[in-house]
C-alpha positions in Angstrom: 0.0 0.0 0.0 1.3 3.5 -0.9 1.2 5.4 2.4 0.3 9.1 2.1 2.9 11.5 3.6 1.4 12.5 7.0 3.8 15.4 7.5 3.4 18.5 5.6 6.6 19.9 4.2 5.8 23.4 5.5 4.9 22.3 9.0 7.4 24.0 11.4 9.5 21.6 13.4 9.0 22.1 17.1 12.1 22.9 19.2 12.7 20.0 21.6 12.7 20.6 25.3 15.4 19.1 27.4 14.4 16.6 30.0 16.4 18.3 32.7 15.0 21.7 32.0 11.4 20.6 32.1 11.5 17.9 34.7 13.7 19.4 37.5 10.4 20.6 39.0 7.9 18.5 37.1 4.7 20.2 36.0 4.3 18.2 32.8 0.8 17.1 33.6 -2.1 18.7 35.6 -1.0 17.0 38.8 2.0 19.4 38.8 3.7 17.4 41.6 7.0 19.3 41.4 9.2 16.2 41.7 12.8 16.5 40.6 12.6 13.8 38.0 15.8 15.0 36.4 17.6 13.9 39.6 15.9 10.5 39.5 13.0 11.3 41.9 9.7 9.6 41.1 6.8 11.9 40.3 3.1 11.3 41.1 3.1 9.2 38.0 5.3 6.7 39.7 8.4 7.0 37.5 11.3 9.3 37.0 12.4 8.5 33.5 11.3 6.5 30.5 10.1 2.9 31.2 8.1 0.6 28.9 6.2 -2.6 29.7 5.6 -3.9 26.2 5.5 -3.1 22.5 3.9 -5.0 19.7 1.5 -4.9 16.8 -1.9 -4.5 18.4 -4.9 -5.7 16.4 -7.8 -4.7 18.7 -8.0 -0.9 18.3 -10.6 1.0 16.3 -10.6 -0.3 12.7 -9.0 2.9 11.3 -6.2 2.5 13.9 -5.4 -1.2 13.9 -6.2 -1.2 10.2 -4.4 -3.9 8.2 -1.3 -5.2 10.1 -2.0 -3.6 13.5 -1.0 -0.6 15.5 2.6 -0.4 16.6 1.7 0.0 20.3 4.2 1.0 23.0 3.0 0.8 26.6 4.7 3.3 28.9 4.9 2.6 32.7 3.5 5.0 35.2 0.4 7.2 35.0 -0.8 10.5 36.2 -4.4 9.2 36.9 -3.9 5.7 38.4 -7.6 4.8 38.1 -8.5 2.2 40.8 -10.1 0.0 38.0 -7.2 0.2 35.6 -7.0 -2.8 33.4 -3.2 -2.2 33.0 -2.8 -1.9 36.7 0.7 -3.3 37.1 1.9 -1.0 34.4 0.1 2.2 35.6 1.6 1.5 39.0 5.1 0.9 37.5 5.3 -2.5 39.2 7.0 -3.8 36.1 8.8 -2.5 33.0 12.3 -1.7 32.0 14.2 1.6 31.6 15.1 2.7 28.1 16.7 5.7 26.6 15.2 8.0 23.9 17.7 6.4 21.5 16.4 2.9 22.3 12.8 4.2 21.9 13.7 5.5 18.4 15.0 2.0 17.6 11.6 0.6 18.7 9.9 3.0 16.3 12.0 1.6 13.5 11.5 -2.0 14.6 7.7 -1.6 14.6 7.7 0.1 11.2 9.8 -2.8 9.8 7.3 -5.2 11.2 4.6 -3.5 9.2 2.9 -1.3 11.8 0.2 0.9 10.4 1.1 3.6 13.0 3.1 4.1 16.1 0.8 4.3 19.1 2.1 5.9 22.4 0.0 4.5 25.3 -0.1 6.6 28.5 2.5 9.2 27.2 1.4 12.3 29.2 4.2 12.1 31.8 7.1 11.2 29.4 6.7 13.9 26.7 10.2 15.3 27.0 11.7 11.8 26.4 9.3 11.3 23.5 10.4 14.5 21.8 14.0 13.5 22.3 13.3 10.2 20.6 11.5 11.9 17.7 14.5 14.1 17.2 16.5 11.0 16.6 14.0 9.3 14.3 10.7 10.5 13.1 8.4 7.6 12.0 7.2 7.4 8.4 3.8 6.2 9.5 1.3 8.2 11.6 2.0 8.7 15.3 -0.9 8.2 17.7 -1.1 9.9 21.1 -3.2 7.5 23.3 -3.8 9.1 26.7 -6.2 9.1 29.6 -7.2 12.7 28.7 -5.6 14.2 31.8 -3.2 16.3 29.8 -1.6 19.7 30.1 -2.1 21.9 27.1 1.3 23.5 27.3 2.9 20.1 27.3 0.8 19.0 24.4 2.1 22.0 22.4 5.6 20.6 22.7 4.7 17.3 21.1 1.9 18.3 18.8 4.1 18.7 15.8 5.1 15.1 16.0 1.5 13.7 16.6 -0.8 12.9 13.8 -3.7 11.2 15.6 -5.0 12.0 19.1 -6.7 9.1 20.9 -7.7 10.4 24.4 -10.2 9.1 26.9 -13.0 11.2 28.2 -13.7 9.2 31.3 -16.0 11.4 33.5 -17.9 14.6 33.6 -18.9 14.2 37.2 -16.2 15.6 39.7 -17.6 13.1 42.3 -16.9 10.1 40.1 -13.5 11.3 39.0 -12.6 12.0 42.6 -13.9 8.6 43.7 -12.1 6.6 41.1 -8.9 8.6 40.3 -8.5 11.1 43.1 -8.6 14.0 40.6 -11.7 16.1 41.1 -10.6 18.4 38.2 -10.5 15.6 35.6 -13.2 16.9 33.3 -12.0 20.5 33.5 -8.5 19.5 32.4 -9.5 16.8 30.0 -12.0 18.9 28.2 -9.5 21.7 27.8 -6.8 19.2 26.5 -9.2 17.5 24.1 -10.4 20.9 22.7 -6.7 21.5 21.8 -6.4 18.0 20.3 -9.6 18.7 18.2 -7.6 21.2 16.1 -5.9 18.2 14.4 -7.4 18.0 10.9 -9.1 14.8 9.8 -7.4 12.9 7.0 -8.1 9.4 6.0 -6.4 7.2 3.3 -8.5 5.9 0.4 -8.4 2.5 2.1 -9.9 3.9 5.4 -6.8 4.3 7.6 -6.7 7.4 9.8 -3.7 9.5 8.9 -4.6 12.5 11.0 -7.5 13.4 13.4 -9.1 12.9 16.7 -10.9 9.9 18.3 -12.4 10.4 21.7 -12.9 7.2 23.7 -15.4 6.7 26.5 -15.6 3.6 28.6 -19.1 2.9 29.9 -18.9 2.1 33.6 -21.2 0.1 35.9 -23.9 2.4 37.3 -22.3 5.1 35.2 -25.0 5.7 32.5 -26.0 9.2 33.7 -22.4 10.3 33.5 -21.9 8.6 30.1 -24.9 10.6 28.8 -23.2 13.8 30.0 -20.1 12.8 28.1 -22.3 12.4 25.0 -23.9 15.8 25.4 -20.5 17.4 25.9 -19.1 15.6 22.8 -22.1 16.7 20.6 -21.9 20.3 21.7 -18.2 20.9 21.9 -16.4 18.7 19.4 -16.2 19.5 15.7 -17.9 17.3 13.1 -14.5 15.9 12.1 -14.1 14.2 15.6 -14.9 10.5 16.1 -16.4 9.1 19.3 -15.6 5.5 20.4 -18.0 4.0 22.9 -16.4 1.1 24.8 -18.1 -1.8 26.5 -14.9 -3.6 27.6 -14.9 -2.7 31.3 -13.5 -5.7 33.2 -13.5 -5.9 37.0 -9.7 -5.5 37.8 -7.3 -3.5 39.8 -7.8 -2.1 43.3 -11.6 -2.3 43.5 -12.1 -4.0 46.9 -13.7 -0.8 48.3 -15.9 -0.2 45.3 -18.7 -2.8 45.2 -20.3 -1.2 42.1 -17.1 -2.0 40.1 -17.1 -5.7 40.8 -19.3 -6.6 37.8 -19.2 -5.8 34.0 -21.4 -3.3 32.3 -24.8 -4.8 31.6 -26.3 -5.0 28.1 -29.0 -2.6 29.1 -26.5 0.0 30.4 -24.5 -0.1 27.3 -27.6 0.0 25.0 -28.8 3.1 26.8 -25.6 4.9 26.0 -25.3 3.7 22.4 -29.0 4.5 21.7 -28.4 8.0 23.1 -25.4 8.5 20.9 -27.5 7.7 17.8 -30.4 9.9 19.1 -28.0 12.8 19.4 -27.0 12.4 15.8 -23.3 11.5 16.4 -22.4 10.2 13.1 -18.6 9.5 13.4 -19.1 6.7 15.9 -17.5 3.5 16.9 -19.5 1.0 19.0 -17.6 -1.8 20.6 -19.0 -5.3 20.6 -20.4 -6.6 23.9 -18.0 -9.6 23.9 -15.0 -7.3 24.2 -15.0 -7.5 28.0 -12.8 -10.0 29.8 -9.3 -10.5 31.1 -8.3 -12.3 27.9 -8.0 -8.9 26.3 -5.6 -7.6 28.9 -2.0 -7.8 27.5 0.5 -10.1 28.9 3.4 -7.9 29.9 7.0 -8.6 28.7 8.9 -6.9 31.5 
């Protein structure tokens, strides 16, 4: 397949930040913990430097992302949200993984490309942006780059990496401050995520003739047990605030996992009725660019087996 060039020749190259300059008092995400990560101190994200848990060709993303041979997915360790129900719990808590350098990450970009990856997908990248920029300065992939985050991003940090990103794939988890505080400890989740996603929405939509996304925005929303009312609020926000070029991906894959002993409502999957209420509302609102996940997508068999 003849890939279209995803990088305009007249797009200005961003000036890369230095890890030491930006991480000596880390404010690279909305947590703004102030950790001296340049000196090896762990931030609120649980890491100081660049750690990965796995990379491979992932076939189970949205069709325009996984596309033909799979998305070249790289899972970064640590997270600035650390949701209690996280399906990648060991990775978000940095309980596993290996340290790598930006040069090694650039080699992984090349390796995934050589394996036929339809894109390079950076999973949970918000807290490692300076290292990502350094890797892109060494090697810029010839396939689209996907920024796959929990949505809790800082706009100024996004500006530093935006020139290297082709597709944004953020979550919009919650509108309710009570729910986001209960499950992530971050009462300001919606405030920060909506601001970040509005910035991401400026990315123009471009699709190949075959249907692969070359540039654009897909907002993901995971429907939660007893969370229908908040999901409906997410739909209303999306319909009102997002441009017609943005896609919405409704996900049914919630699987009881993580540190949920104190949360009885999270100990079961989403019911068919709950998910149907949300999907029906999306259609009723006239959201046309919509992905709807199959009901059998829930289960621990879909959680990756970590390499490190």
